[in-house]
C-alpha positions in Angstrom: 0.0 0.0 0.0 1.4 3.4 -0.9 1.8 5.9 1.9 2.4 9.0 -0.4 -0.2 11.7 0.2 -1.2 14.1 -2.5 -1.2 17.9 -1.8 -4.6 19.5 -1.7 -5.9 22.9 -1.0 -7.4 23.8 2.4 -9.1 27.2 2.1 -9.0 28.0 5.8 -5.3 27.0 6.3 -2.6 29.7 6.4 0.1 27.1 5.4 1.2 26.2 1.9 2.3 22.8 0.8 5.9 22.3 -0.1 5.0 21.8 -3.8 3.1 25.1 -3.9 6.0 27.0 -2.3 8.4 25.4 -4.8 6.2 26.3 -7.7 5.8 30.0 -6.6 9.6 30.3 -5.9 10.4 28.9 -9.3 7.9 31.1 -11.1 9.1 34.3 -9.3 12.7 33.5 -10.1 11.9 32.8 -13.8 10.0 36.1 -14.1 12.8 38.1 -12.6 15.3 36.5 -14.9 13.1 37.1 -17.9 12.6 40.8 -16.9 16.4 41.2 -16.5 17.0 39.7 -20.0 14.3 41.9 -21.6 15.8 45.0 -20.0 19.3 44.0 -21.1 18.1 43.4 -24.7 16.2 46.6 -24.8 19.2 48.6 -23.7 21.6 46.8 -26.0 19.4 47.5 -29.0 19.1 51.2 -28.3 21.2 53.6 -30.3 24.2 55.2 -28.5 23.0 58.7 -27.4 26.6 60.0 -27.8 28.7 62.1 -25.6 27.1 65.4 -26.2 27.3 67.8 -23.2 27.2 71.4 -22.0 30.5 73.1 -21.1 30.6 76.3 -19.1 26.9 76.7 -18.2 25.4 78.4 -15.2 27.8 80.7 -13.4 30.8 79.5 -15.5 30.0 81.0 -18.8 32.4 81.0 -21.7 33.5 84.3 -23.1 35.0 84.5 -26.6 36.1 87.3 -28.9 36.1 87.2 -32.7 34.4 88.1 -36.0 31.0 87.0 -37.0 30.5 85.3 -40.4 26.9 85.3 -41.7 27.2 82.5 -44.2 25.8 80.0 -44.3 24.7 80.7 -40.7 26.1 82.9 -38.0 29.6 81.6 -37.1 32.0 83.2 -34.6 35.6 83.1 -35.8 37.8 83.7 -32.8 40.8 85.9 -32.7 44.2 84.2 -32.4 45.1 83.0 -28.9 48.7 83.1 -27.5 49.7 80.2 -29.7 48.1 81.7 -32.8 45.2 79.2 -32.9 41.7 80.2 -34.0 38.4 78.5 -33.9 35.1 78.7 -35.7 31.9 78.1 -33.7 28.3 78.3 -35.1 26.1 80.5 -32.9 22.7 79.7 -31.6 20.2 81.4 -29.3 17.7 80.5 -26.6 15.5 77.4 -27.0 15.0 76.6 -30.7 16.2 79.9 -32.2 19.2 81.1 -34.1 20.8 84.6 -33.8 20.5 85.6 -37.5 18.9 89.0 -36.8 21.4 90.3 -34.3 24.4 88.8 -36.1 23.5 90.7 -39.2 23.9 94.0 -37.3 27.4 93.0 -36.2 28.9 91.7 -39.4 32.5 92.9 -39.8 32.9 93.9 -36.2 35.0 92.3 -33.4 32.4 91.1 -30.9 32.2 89.6 -27.4 30.2 86.4 -27.1 29.1 85.1 -23.8 27.5 81.7 -23.5 28.1 78.0 -23.1 29.7 75.5 -25.4 27.7 72.5 -26.7 30.1 69.7 -27.6 29.8 66.2 -29.1 33.1 64.7 -30.1 34.8 67.5 -32.2 31.5 69.1 -33.0 31.3 72.5 -31.1 28.7 75.2 -31.0 28.2 78.2 -28.7 24.7 78.8 -27.2 24.8 82.5 -26.5 23.5 83.6 -23.1 20.3 85.5 -22.9 16.6 85.2 -23.2 14.2 85.3 -26.1 14.9 88.2 -28.5 18.2 89.1 -26.9 21.7 87.6 -26.4 25.1 88.6 -25.1 26.7 89.3 -28.5 28.1 92.8 -28.6 31.0 94.9 -30.0 34.1 94.2 -27.9 35.4 96.7 -25.3 38.5 94.7 -24.7 42.1 95.9 -25.3 43.4 93.8 -28.1 47.0 92.8 -28.8 48.6 94.0 -32.1 48.3 90.5 -33.5 44.6 90.4 -32.7 43.9 93.9 -34.0 45.6 93.0 -37.4 43.9 89.6 -37.7 41.7 89.1 -40.7 40.0 85.7 -41.0 41.3 83.7 -44.0 39.3 82.4 -46.9 37.8 78.9 -46.9 40.1 76.1 -48.2 38.4 74.1 -51.0 38.7 70.4 -50.6 36.9 69.3 -53.8 33.5 67.8 -54.7 32.4 64.8 -52.6 29.5 62.5 -52.3 28.7 61.8 -48.6 26.3 59.4 -47.0 24.8 60.4 -43.6 22.0 62.3 -42.0 20.9 65.9 -41.7 20.4 66.9 -38.1 19.9 70.2 -36.2 23.2 71.1 -34.8 22.0 72.2 -31.4 20.2 69.0 -30.4 22.8 66.7 -31.9 25.7 68.6 -30.2 24.2 67.8 -26.8 20.9 69.4 -26.0 19.0 66.2 -26.8 20.2 62.6 -26.7 20.5 61.0 -29.2 19.3 64.1 -31.1 19.0 62.2 -34.5 16.8 59.7 -36.3 13.1 59.7 -37.1 12.2 59.8 -33.4 13.8 63.2 -33.2 12.4 64.5 -36.5 9.6 66.9 -35.1 12.1 68.5 -32.7 14.7 68.8 -35.4 12.3 70.5 -37.8 11.3 73.1 -35.1 15.0 73.9 -34.4 15.9 74.2 -38.1 12.8 76.4 -38.8 13.9 78.6 -35.9 17.3 79.2 -37.4 19.5 76.5 -35.7 22.2 75.6 -38.2 21.9 72.2 -39.9 24.8 69.7 -39.6 25.4 66.7 -41.8 26.6 63.7 -39.8 28.6 61.5 -42.2 28.8 57.8 -41.8 32.5 57.9 -42.7 35.5 60.3 -42.3 36.3 62.9 -44.9 39.6 64.5 -44.3 39.4 63.2 -40.8 36.0 64.8 -40.1 32.4 63.4 -39.6 30.5 66.7 -39.1 29.8 69.2 -41.8 27.9 72.4 -41.5 25.5 72.7 -44.4 25.2 75.4 -47.0 23.6 75.6 -50.4 25.6 75.4 -53.6 26.4 79.2 -53.4 27.5 79.0 -49.7 24.3 80.5 -48.3 21.6 79.0 -46.0 19.8 75.9 -47.3 16.5 76.5 -49.1 13.3 75.0 -47.6 13.6 72.1 -50.0 15.9 70.3 -47.6 13.3 69.8 -44.9 11.9 66.5 -46.3 15.4 64.9 -46.0 16.0 65.7 -42.3 16.5 62.6 -40.1 16.8 60.2 -43.1 19.8 58.3 -44.3 20.8 60.0 -47.6 23.6 60.3 -50.1 24.3 63.8 -51.5 27.0 65.5 -53.5 28.6 68.9 -53.0 31.7 71.0 -52.5 33.5 70.6 -49.2 35.5 73.5 -47.7 37.5 74.0 -44.5 36.9 77.1 -42.5 39.4 77.4 -39.6 38.7 74.1 -37.7 35.2 73.3 -39.1 34.0 71.9 -42.4 31.3 73.4 -44.7 29.4 71.2 -47.1 27.8 73.1 -50.0 25.3 70.5 -51.0 23.5 70.1 -54.3 20.0 69.0 -53.4 19.3 67.7 -56.9 21.7 64.9 -56.2 20.0 63.6 -53.0 19.3 59.9 -52.8 17.3 58.4 -49.9 18.3 55.0 -48.7 
């Protein structure tokens, strides 16, 4: 005669059978493991948001001095430092706006710019300090060295015609305001920034002359026409002339050559 007793449920009992406890423990452990694997796979499949960041925000604002270029978008070309080095940094304003109006009034003047740097890799911009409709860009009152007073920004260096593959992004979000700041999920935000005057940047899938970031211009070197908006956040191939301006690259694209992949 078998002496084994089957487990059965007793509604008024506060004790669980050994088999029930084993089942619940196994189920709970399995669910935790599955949740952990799902979380890992979700994170592993998410695009790298990049290393974009703010530099010099809050009470530690950056202060730079240089000339303002208006084309294709406002760019500060700094005066030489003690080692003779210069930089070129596209300018942006508060929220989703550029500084086109104010920069136009200061063309050809040496100006002070106060703000914070947005940086992702070797992609730099300066977000000028100030609220809507104003910013701290003004004619300089500094005493300049003879080398600085005699400095005249050089012409762009032509690097030839190239066909690049990559994505058009708004420079502000891609440089660090948003993460990842690119792709279809960011399209609506990118459109608002670009319409507001934030300079567009072409993020290339490969290096050209050691660079992956190209500030965009039309074929004549001016701002892009509205025809480029349908290509924002897509993977495209496009041809155009590439030029080096100080330490940045300008890509004068021919929109008639765009191919969407």
